[in-house]
N, CA, C and O atoms as a GROMACS GRO file, in nm:
protein
  368
    1MET      N    1   4.719   7.502  -1.537
    1MET     CA    2   4.599   7.426  -1.658
    1MET      C    3   4.433   7.406  -1.609
    1MET      O    4   4.331   7.448  -1.661
    2PHE      N    5   4.448   7.345  -1.519
    2PHE     CA    6   4.295   7.352  -1.481
    2PHE      C    7   4.264   7.436  -1.353
    2PHE      O    8   4.293   7.416  -1.235
    3ASP      N    9   4.200   7.532  -1.413
    3ASP     CA   10   4.196   7.677  -1.311
    3ASP      C   11   4.011   7.706  -1.226
    3ASP      O   12   3.909   7.645  -1.258
    4ILE      N   13   4.021   7.798  -1.136
    4ILE     CA   14   3.864   7.754  -1.051
    4ILE      C   15   3.794   7.764  -1.178
    4ILE      O   16   3.744   7.665  -1.231
    5GLU      N   17   3.787   7.891  -1.232
    5GLU     CA   18   3.678   7.903  -1.346
    5GLU      C   19   3.590   7.832  -1.462
    5GLU      O   20   3.479   7.859  -1.507
    6LEU      N   21   3.710   7.703  -1.501
    6LEU     CA   22   3.665   7.607  -1.540
    6LEU      C   23   3.620   7.472  -1.453
    6LEU      O   24   3.559   7.371  -1.485
    7THR      N   25   3.674   7.516  -1.334
    7THR     CA   26   3.602   7.404  -1.259
    7THR      C   27   3.466   7.447  -1.232
    7THR      O   28   3.387   7.358  -1.262
    8ARG      N   29   3.407   7.559  -1.184
    8ARG     CA   30   3.306   7.620  -1.147
    8ARG      C   31   3.202   7.595  -1.274
    8ARG      O   32   3.082   7.574  -1.259
    9HIS      N   33   3.270   7.603  -1.399
    9HIS     CA   34   3.198   7.616  -1.529
    9HIS      C   35   3.121   7.451  -1.526
    9HIS      O   36   3.006   7.410  -1.537
   10LEU      N   37   3.256   7.387  -1.506
   10LEU     CA   38   3.224   7.208  -1.536
   10LEU      C   39   3.070   7.191  -1.434
   10LEU      O   40   2.967   7.133  -1.467
   11ALA      N   41   3.101   7.268  -1.294
   11ALA     CA   42   3.017   7.188  -1.210
   11ALA      C   43   2.915   7.288  -1.259
   11ALA      O   44   2.812   7.243  -1.208
   12GLU      N   45   2.882   7.390  -1.325
   12GLU     CA   46   2.737   7.427  -1.333
   12GLU      C   47   2.657   7.357  -1.431
   12GLU      O   48   2.535   7.344  -1.434
   13LEU      N   49   2.769   7.303  -1.531
   13LEU     CA   50   2.693   7.201  -1.697
   13LEU      C   51   2.674   7.092  -1.615
   13LEU      O   52   2.616   7.000  -1.673
   14SER      N   53   2.701   7.071  -1.506
   14SER     CA   54   2.705   6.902  -1.418
   14SER      C   55   2.625   6.920  -1.330
   14SER      O   56   2.576   6.823  -1.274
   15LYS      N   57   2.588   7.056  -1.293
   15LYS     CA   58   2.430   7.068  -1.212
   15LYS      C   59   2.529   7.002  -1.011
   15LYS      O   60   2.495   6.943  -0.909
   16ILE      N   61   2.644   7.063  -1.066
   16ILE     CA   62   2.721   6.987  -0.887
   16ILE      C   63   2.730   7.153  -0.821
   16ILE      O   64   2.767   7.254  -0.881
   17GLU      N   65   2.689   7.143  -0.692
   17GLU     CA   66   2.736   7.236  -0.627
   17GLU      C   67   2.828   7.244  -0.547
   17GLU      O   68   2.823   7.151  -0.467
   18PHE      N   69   2.914   7.314  -0.528
   18PHE     CA   70   3.057   7.361  -0.472
   18PHE      C   71   3.075   7.427  -0.381
   18PHE      O   72   2.977   7.498  -0.405
   19ASN      N   73   3.136   7.493  -0.243
   19ASN     CA   74   3.138   7.576  -0.198
   19ASN      C   75   3.270   7.623  -0.221
   19ASN      O   76   3.328   7.558  -0.308
   20ASP      N   77   3.336   7.717  -0.170
   20ASP     CA   78   3.476   7.783  -0.219
   20ASP      C   79   3.569   7.676  -0.141
   20ASP      O   80   3.676   7.735  -0.152
   21GLU      N   81   3.591   7.587  -0.087
   21GLU     CA   82   3.730   7.514  -0.006
   21GLU      C   83   3.656   7.358  -0.142
   21GLU      O   84   3.735   7.338  -0.234
   22GLU      N   85   3.572   7.301  -0.144
   22GLU     CA   86   3.584   7.220  -0.246
   22GLU      C   87   3.579   7.223  -0.378
   22GLU      O   88   3.596   7.120  -0.443
   23LEU      N   89   3.553   7.357  -0.441
   23LEU     CA   90   3.605   7.408  -0.561
   23LEU      C   91   3.746   7.410  -0.561
   23LEU      O   92   3.794   7.340  -0.650
   24ASN      N   93   3.826   7.469  -0.489
   24ASN     CA   94   3.978   7.457  -0.438
   24ASN      C   95   4.037   7.312  -0.443
   24ASN      O   96   4.142   7.288  -0.502
   25LYS      N   97   3.958   7.211  -0.374
   25LYS     CA   98   3.991   7.077  -0.339
   25LYS      C   99   3.959   7.055  -0.504
   25LYS      O  100   4.062   7.088  -0.564
   26MET      N  101   3.894   7.028  -0.565
   26MET     CA  102   3.821   6.950  -0.682
   26MET      C  103   3.910   7.058  -0.808
   26MET      O  104   3.898   7.010  -0.921
   27THR      N  105   3.962   7.141  -0.805
   27THR     CA  106   4.041   7.240  -0.924
   27THR      C  107   4.207   7.143  -0.896
   27THR      O  108   4.298   7.112  -0.973
   28SER      N  109   4.186   7.124  -0.761
   28SER     CA  110   4.391   7.051  -0.770
   28SER      C  111   4.323   6.907  -0.812
   28SER      O  112   4.352   6.858  -0.921
   29ASP      N  113   4.228   6.836  -0.719
   29ASP     CA  114   4.225   6.669  -0.779
   29ASP      C  115   4.215   6.680  -0.935
   29ASP      O  116   4.273   6.583  -0.985
   30MET      N  117   4.150   6.778  -1.047
   30MET     CA  118   4.144   6.762  -1.187
   30MET      C  119   4.287   6.793  -1.203
   30MET      O  120   4.352   6.710  -1.267
   31THR      N  121   4.345   6.891  -1.159
   31THR     CA  122   4.546   6.944  -1.205
   31THR      C  123   4.589   6.812  -1.169
   31THR      O  124   4.682   6.786  -1.245
   32ASP      N  125   4.570   6.720  -1.095
   32ASP     CA  126   4.648   6.666  -1.056
   32ASP      C  127   4.623   6.504  -1.134
   32ASP      O  128   4.698   6.408  -1.148
   33ILE      N  129   4.472   6.532  -1.176
   33ILE     CA  130   4.436   6.395  -1.302
   33ILE      C  131   4.468   6.407  -1.429
   33ILE      O  132   4.478   6.316  -1.511
   34ILE      N  133   4.489   6.560  -1.450
   34ILE     CA  134   4.534   6.486  -1.583
   34ILE      C  135   4.674   6.573  -1.602
   34ILE      O  136   4.669   6.644  -1.703
   35ASN      N  137   4.787   6.582  -1.534
   35ASN     CA  138   4.917   6.590  -1.496
   35ASN      C  139   4.952   6.409  -1.470
   35ASN      O  140   5.062   6.364  -1.501
   36LEU      N  141   4.868   6.341  -1.424
   36LEU     CA  142   4.912   6.180  -1.403
   36LEU      C  143   4.855   6.146  -1.632
   36LEU      O  144   4.915   6.086  -1.721
   37MET      N  145   4.758   6.202  -1.633
   37MET     CA  146   4.720   6.139  -1.737
   37MET      C  147   4.806   6.203  -1.867
   37MET      O  148   4.779   6.146  -1.973
   38ASP      N  149   4.898   6.304  -1.875
   38ASP     CA  150   5.029   6.345  -1.903
   38ASP      C  151   5.090   6.266  -1.950
   38ASP      O  152   5.108   6.231  -2.067
   39LYS      N  153   5.146   6.213  -1.797
   39LYS     CA  154   5.250   6.127  -1.771
   39LYS      C  155   5.228   5.985  -1.830
   39LYS      O  156   5.324   5.933  -1.886
   40VAL      N  157   5.124   5.925  -1.824
   40VAL     CA  158   5.094   5.783  -1.897
   40VAL      C  159   5.107   5.789  -2.051
   40VAL      O  160   5.158   5.705  -2.126
   41CYS      N  161   5.043   5.916  -2.084
   41CYS     CA  162   5.093   5.919  -2.222
   41CYS      C  163   5.222   5.921  -2.301
   41CYS      O  164   5.247   5.897  -2.418
   42GLU      N  165   5.297   5.960  -2.196
   42GLU     CA  166   5.470   5.940  -2.228
   42GLU      C  167   5.514   5.864  -2.217
   42GLU      O  168   5.637   5.866  -2.224
   43PHE      N  169   5.431   5.722  -2.189
   43PHE     CA  170   5.524   5.588  -2.188
   43PHE      C  171   5.529   5.530  -2.309
   43PHE      O  172   5.437   5.510  -2.388
   44ASP      N  173   5.656   5.502  -2.318
   44ASP     CA  174   5.694   5.425  -2.448
   44ASP      C  175   5.648   5.293  -2.444
   44ASP      O  176   5.682   5.213  -2.356
   45ASN      N  177   5.550   5.261  -2.561
   45ASN     CA  178   5.510   5.129  -2.573
   45ASN      C  179   5.499   5.026  -2.648
   45ASN      O  180   5.427   4.927  -2.654
   46SER      N  181   5.651   5.101  -2.748
   46SER     CA  182   5.664   5.013  -2.864
   46SER      C  183   5.839   4.885  -2.840
   46SER      O  184   5.905   4.804  -2.906
   47LYS      N  185   5.836   4.939  -2.721
   47LYS     CA  186   5.911   4.823  -2.662
   47LYS      C  187   5.843   4.729  -2.627
   47LYS      O  188   5.729   4.762  -2.593
   48LYS      N  189   5.872   4.581  -2.619
   48LYS     CA  190   5.781   4.445  -2.600
   48LYS      C  191   5.886   4.419  -2.465
   48LYS      O  192   6.007   4.402  -2.451
   49THR      N  193   5.780   4.426  -2.387
   49THR     CA  194   5.776   4.391  -2.254
   49THR      C  195   5.771   4.222  -2.213
   49THR      O  196   5.672   4.151  -2.233
   50TYR      N  197   5.869   4.186  -2.167
   50TYR     CA  198   5.796   4.019  -2.129
   50TYR      C  199   5.765   4.022  -2.035
   50TYR      O  200   5.739   3.907  -2.000
   51ALA      N  201   5.741   4.116  -1.932
   51ALA     CA  202   5.685   4.096  -1.822
   51ALA      C  203   5.492   4.117  -1.866
   51ALA      O  204   5.413   4.133  -1.774
   52LEU      N  205   5.442   4.113  -2.013
   52LEU     CA  206   5.331   4.141  -2.025
   52LEU      C  207   5.311   3.952  -2.137
   52LEU      O  208   5.209   3.917  -2.197
   53ASP      N  209   5.392   3.905  -2.131
   53ASP     CA  210   5.386   3.797  -2.196
   53ASP      C  211   5.476   3.703  -2.143
   53ASP      O  212   5.593   3.679  -2.175
   54ALA      N  213   5.360   3.624  -2.006
   54ALA     CA  214   5.470   3.546  -1.940
   54ALA      C  215   5.490   3.400  -1.950
   54ALA      O  216   5.571   3.326  -1.893
   55VAL      N  217   5.382   3.372  -2.051
   55VAL     CA  218   5.396   3.222  -2.142
   55VAL      C  219   5.503   3.225  -2.264
   55VAL      O  220   5.487   3.310  -2.352
   56ASP      N  221   5.612   3.134  -2.270
   56ASP     CA  222   5.669   3.077  -2.354
   56ASP      C  223   5.590   2.974  -2.438
   56ASP      O  224   5.602   2.864  -2.385
   57TYR      N  225   5.513   2.968  -2.549
   57TYR     CA  226   5.444   2.910  -2.625
   57TYR      C  227   5.558   2.805  -2.668
   57TYR      O  228   5.503   2.724  -2.742
   58ASN      N  229   5.610   2.793  -2.662
   58ASN     CA  230   5.734   2.712  -2.726
   58ASN      C  231   5.815   2.647  -2.655
   58ASN      O  232   5.932   2.618  -2.679
   59ASN      N  233   5.742   2.622  -2.555
   59ASN     CA  234   5.808   2.537  -2.435
   59ASN      C  235   5.651   2.485  -2.333
   59ASN      O  236   5.618   2.531  -2.224
   60LEU      N  237   5.578   2.373  -2.419
   60LEU     CA  238   5.472   2.407  -2.307
   60LEU      C  239   5.454   2.274  -2.346
   60LEU      O  240   5.480   2.239  -2.460
   61ARG      N  241   5.406   2.187  -2.251
   61ARG     CA  242   5.420   2.035  -2.272
   61ARG      C  243   5.261   1.987  -2.372
   61ARG      O  244   5.160   2.046  -2.410
   62LYS      N  245   5.323   1.837  -2.383
   62LYS     CA  246   5.259   1.823  -2.532
   62LYS      C  247   5.083   1.717  -2.460
   62LYS      O  248   5.075   1.620  -2.384
   63ASP      N  249   4.989   1.789  -2.520
   63ASP     CA  250   4.845   1.715  -2.448
   63ASP      C  251   4.830   1.586  -2.469
   63ASP      O  252   4.802   1.554  -2.585
   64ASN      N  253   4.841   1.506  -2.394
   64ASN     CA  254   4.815   1.337  -2.369
   64ASN      C  255   4.675   1.302  -2.358
   64ASN      O  256   4.628   1.312  -2.245
   65HIS      N  257   4.599   1.264  -2.450
   65HIS     CA  258   4.472   1.183  -2.427
   65HIS      C  259   4.494   1.072  -2.280
   65HIS      O  260   4.587   0.991  -2.283
   66SER      N  261   4.407   1.080  -2.166
   66SER     CA  262   4.431   0.945  -2.071
   66SER      C  263   4.252   0.924  -2.072
   66SER      O  264   4.179   0.998  -2.137
   67ASP      N  265   4.208   0.828  -2.002
   67ASP     CA  266   4.107   0.782  -2.021
   67ASP      C  267   4.071   0.876  -1.835
   67ASP      O  268   4.151   0.912  -1.750
   68SER      N  269   3.928   0.883  -1.838
   68SER     CA  270   3.868   0.948  -1.728
   68SER      C  271   3.823   0.806  -1.645
   68SER      O  272   3.803   0.689  -1.680
   69TYR      N  273   3.816   0.887  -1.501
   69TYR     CA  274   3.768   0.759  -1.423
   69TYR      C  275   3.652   0.750  -1.432
   69TYR      O  276   3.577   0.839  -1.472
   70PRO      N  277   3.611   0.606  -1.382
   70PRO     CA  278   3.493   0.553  -1.442
   70PRO      C  279   3.336   0.622  -1.349
   70PRO      O  280   3.294   0.630  -1.234
   71THR      N  281   3.305   0.651  -1.458
   71THR     CA  282   3.168   0.741  -1.387
   71THR      C  283   3.077   0.621  -1.310
   71THR      O  284   2.969   0.657  -1.264
   72GLU      N  285   3.104   0.525  -1.299
   72GLU     CA  286   3.032   0.473  -1.200
   72GLU      C  287   3.141   0.463  -1.014
   72GLU      O  288   3.114   0.472  -0.894
   73LYS      N  289   3.194   0.453  -1.052
   73LYS     CA  290   3.294   0.491  -0.920
   73LYS      C  291   3.259   0.588  -0.882
   73LYS      O  292   3.178   0.594  -0.789
   74ILE      N  293   3.298   0.678  -0.930
   74ILE     CA  294   3.251   0.812  -0.921
   74ILE      C  295   3.098   0.864  -0.832
   74ILE      O  296   3.100   0.933  -0.730
   75ILE      N  297   2.984   0.817  -0.893
   75ILE     CA  298   2.896   0.864  -0.838
   75ILE      C  299   2.852   0.724  -0.726
   75ILE      O  300   2.747   0.753  -0.669
   76GLU      N  301   2.892   0.615  -0.693
   76GLU     CA  302   2.840   0.547  -0.637
   76GLU      C  303   2.861   0.555  -0.496
   76GLU      O  304   2.904   0.453  -0.442
   77ASN      N  305   2.839   0.658  -0.423
   77ASN     CA  306   2.821   0.687  -0.300
   77ASN      C  307   2.733   0.872  -0.334
   77ASN      O  308   2.710   0.962  -0.252
   78ALA      N  309   2.718   0.869  -0.412
   78ALA     CA  310   2.604   1.018  -0.434
   78ALA      C  311   2.498   0.943  -0.327
   78ALA      O  312   2.483   0.828  -0.284
   79LYS      N  313   2.424   1.090  -0.308
   79LYS     CA  314   2.320   1.046  -0.254
   79LYS      C  315   2.210   1.048  -0.357
   79LYS      O  316   2.115   0.970  -0.342
   80ASN      N  317   2.214   1.146  -0.484
   80ASN     CA  318   2.080   1.177  -0.550
   80ASN      C  319   2.158   1.158  -0.683
   80ASN      O  320   2.216   1.250  -0.741
   81VAL      N  321   2.152   1.029  -0.727
   81VAL     CA  322   2.211   1.086  -0.913
   81VAL      C  323   2.074   1.052  -1.027
   81VAL      O  324   1.973   0.995  -0.984
   82LYS      N  325   2.084   1.090  -1.149
   82LYS     CA  326   2.021   1.099  -1.235
   82LYS      C  327   2.054   1.138  -1.382
   82LYS      O  328   2.064   1.256  -1.413
   83ASN      N  329   2.069   1.037  -1.474
   83ASN     CA  330   2.176   1.047  -1.601
   83ASN      C  331   2.314   1.031  -1.560
   83ASN      O  332   2.388   1.087  -1.641
   84ASN      N  333   2.373   0.980  -1.473
   84ASN     CA  334   2.488   0.929  -1.449
   84ASN      C  335   2.568   1.099  -1.390
   84ASN      O  336   2.686   1.133  -1.393
   85SER      N  337   2.454   1.170  -1.345
   85SER     CA  338   2.524   1.327  -1.273
   85SER      C  339   2.488   1.319  -1.136
   85SER      O  340   2.405   1.239  -1.093
   86PHE      N  341   2.553   1.406  -1.064
   86PHE     CA  342   2.453   1.461  -0.903
   86PHE      C  343   2.387   1.552  -0.953
   86PHE      O  344   2.406   1.633  -1.043
   87VAL      N  345   2.276   1.520  -0.857
   87VAL     CA  346   2.130   1.602  -0.843
   87VAL      C  347   2.149   1.678  -0.708
   87VAL      O  348   2.156   1.638  -0.592
   88VAL      N  349   2.155   1.805  -0.768
   88VAL     CA  350   2.238   1.901  -0.582
   88VAL      C  351   2.038   1.974  -0.593
   88VAL      O  352   1.947   1.956  -0.673
   89PRO      N  353   2.049   2.035  -0.497
   89PRO     CA  354   1.933   2.108  -0.484
   89PRO      C  355   1.961   2.294  -0.558
   89PRO      O  356   2.056   2.370  -0.540
   90LYS      N  357   1.866   2.308  -0.621
   90LYS     CA  358   1.791   2.428  -0.698
   90LYS      C  359   1.860   2.538  -0.596
   90LYS      O  360   1.813   2.552  -0.483
   91VAL      N  361   1.972   2.613  -0.639
   91VAL     CA  362   1.940   2.755  -0.583
   91VAL      C  363   1.932   2.879  -0.687
   91VAL      O  364   1.960   2.880  -0.807
   92VAL      N  365   1.878   2.998  -0.593
   92VAL     CA  366   1.866   3.089  -0.710
   92VAL      C  367   1.886   3.247  -0.666
   92VAL      O  368   1.879   3.335  -0.751
   0.00000   0.00000   0.00000
């Protein structure tokens, strides 16, 4: 499938130099990658798998509105407050 001559040609086009050992290793790795991609292409994704959609949207809790904690109580112990917000050091 992926032979040494093709690896050598791609290395030349990419301006990468390999010695003989590296060339053999790269050829072997590229063959493994192509075989893996062939396996991935065989995957049947036409069936719905429940692992991909783990949330049951028909069984969600009702979203109820409730009052927030009073702002005055939250900021009463803060060291530095401006416009009802905490003032913190600038971080760059």
